[in-house]
N, C-alpha and C positions, 0 to 999 in steps of 0.2 A: 410661463410655460418653459418646459425644460426638455432635454433629449434623453436623459438617463446615462449620459456619458460623463463619468466622474472626472472632475478637473483635478482634484487633490483630496488627501485625507487630512482633515483637520483633527485638533485635539481639544477635548473638552477641558476648559480652565475651571469653570465653576458653574454649578447649577443651583439656582436659588429659587426654591419652591416654598411657598407659605407666605411670601411677601406679595405686595401688589405694585406692579405686575410680576408675575413669575419670569425670571430671566435665565437666559442660557449664554454663556460667554465662551467663545471658541477661538483658540489660536489657529492661525492660518497664514498663508503667504499669497499664493496666486490669485485666490478669489478676492483678496483686498484691492487688487489692481483695478482702478477705475470705479470701485464701488463707493456709493454714497449713502447716507442715512435715507431710508425710505425704499432702498433697492430690495429685491427679492433674492434670497438664496436657498437653494434646496439642501436641507440638512437631513441625511438619512431618509430621504423621500418625502419630507414635509416642507412645504413651501413657507418660508418665514421672512419676516421683514426686519432688515437691519435698523436698529434704533440708535446704536452708538458704534464708534470706530476708534481704534487706537492703532498705532503703527503695526502691532503684531496680533490684534484681536478684533473680533466684531461681537456685538451683542444683539440678541433677538429676544423679543417677548414671547411668551408661551400662554395662550389662552387655556382655561380649563378644559375646553373641548380637545384642543390638541393633545393635552396630557392623557385624556381619556381614550383617544383613538390611536395613540402611538406608543412607541417605546422610549420616547425622549425623557420621561420622567425617571428612567431607571439608569440614565447615564451617570457613571462615576467620574470623578476627575481623572484625567489621563486617558480616558476612552477615546479610540479613533472613530471619526464620523465622516461618511461620504459627503463631499460638498460640490455643488454645481451652481454657477450663476445662471440667471435667467437668459433666455434666447434674445438675440437681437436680429434685426433684418438681415444681417450679414452672416449669421451663424450657419455652419454646416450641420445638417440633421443626420448625425451618425447613428442614433438609436431609434427611439420612436417618441410620439408626443407624450410627455409626462407632465401632469398638472400640479403635481406636488400635494395632492389631496389623498391622505391615507384612507384606503378602504377597509383595512383590517390588520391586525397583527398576527402573524404566523409564528411558528415555533420550529426550529431546525430539529429534525428526527433522525436524520442520518447523513453521513459524509463518507464518500469513498473515492480513491484515486483511480483514474483510467489512463494509463500512459501519461501524457502531460496535462490531462484534463482533470478537473475535480467535479464529481457529481455531488449535489446537495439536494436533499429531499426535505421538504417543508410542509408541515401540516398547516392547514388554513380553514378559517370559518366558512360555512356554507354560503355566505353572501359574497365571498371571493371566489370559491370553487365553481360556482355556477357559470362564471364568465370564462373558464380555463378550457382550452383544447390543445392538444399537441400543435406546436409551432406558433402558438399565440404569444404575444409580448406580455411581460409582466415587469414591473419595477419592484426590486427587492432592496429595501433601504436605499431607494432612489437610484439603484443600478438597472439600466435596461437589459433584460435577459430574456431568452427564448424559452418557453416551456417545452421540455423534452418528453416527459411522461406525466400522465394524469391518472391518479387513482381516486377512490371515493371521497377521501377527506385530506389528500395530500398531492403534491406535484413535485417534479424534479426538474432541476436546471443543470447544466454543465458549463463550467467556467474554464476558458482556455488560459494558458499561461500568462498572457499579457493582462487579461482582466484580473486574475488572481493577485497580480503584482500591484494593482492600481485601486483596489477596493478593499472594504473591511471584511466582507463576507468570509473569506478563508481564515480569518483570525477568530471567528466565532466558534462556539462549541455546540455539541448536541444539547438541546434544551434552551439555548438562547432564543430571544424574541427578535423578530424582524418586521419592519414596516412593509406592507404590500399595497400596491396600487395596480389595478387592472387597466388594461387598454381602454381608453375612453370609447373607441369605436365599437368595442364589444358591449358596452353599455348602451349605445344607441340602437344597436341591432337588436338587443335583448328587449329594449322598451318598445320597439316597432313590432316584435313578434309576440310580446306578452304585455299588451298594455293594461291588463287586468292588475298587474303588480303596482302600477300607479294609480289604481282606482279607476281607470278608463274602461268600464265594462259596457257591453252593448246596451244594458238597461240604463246606464248613466247617459250615454250619448242620445238615446231616444227621448229620456226626460228632458233633455236640454236642446231638443230641435234639430239634432243632426241626423235623424234617420226618419 
């Protein structure tokens, strides 16, 4: 579990896809403190397990499903990535509960400054958009952000100056992909209100003795 408050921006050293397992090696500093093999680190919104450590890098394995559901397979050497270690019982929750499970990949469609803020508009698949309302939380490449506007197939967020200086999103361009994770509470509410999406119809319940 994570908060969506980025600890540092790491740098991709090497991506090895095509071997077994697929490997991603990232240079970092702060997140290496007290980290051990087997620990979880959120990389651009994906919860990954550390398999190897060196004084300046950590290595994570990438499952085929992770590559299918995220933008991690597109990362070139030198690319910056948002990093956050998992929560501890003593952690302060400055953002929202982020699981590190990518729900879909969005694409930046517009950026515009407004005084010291930066508005970013992101198109998203329907399985993500159905959970979004203004003022909802969303994790974009692992960053906890508040949804400001919602359209039919896109949403907008606004980044304050401090956030812009500590995450990778302002470095990206229109057309770039971003990993998206909706607030887990929205998922539970949706399941309660629309059980038919999980196959729990009135007919199913009656057939199994619940009515």
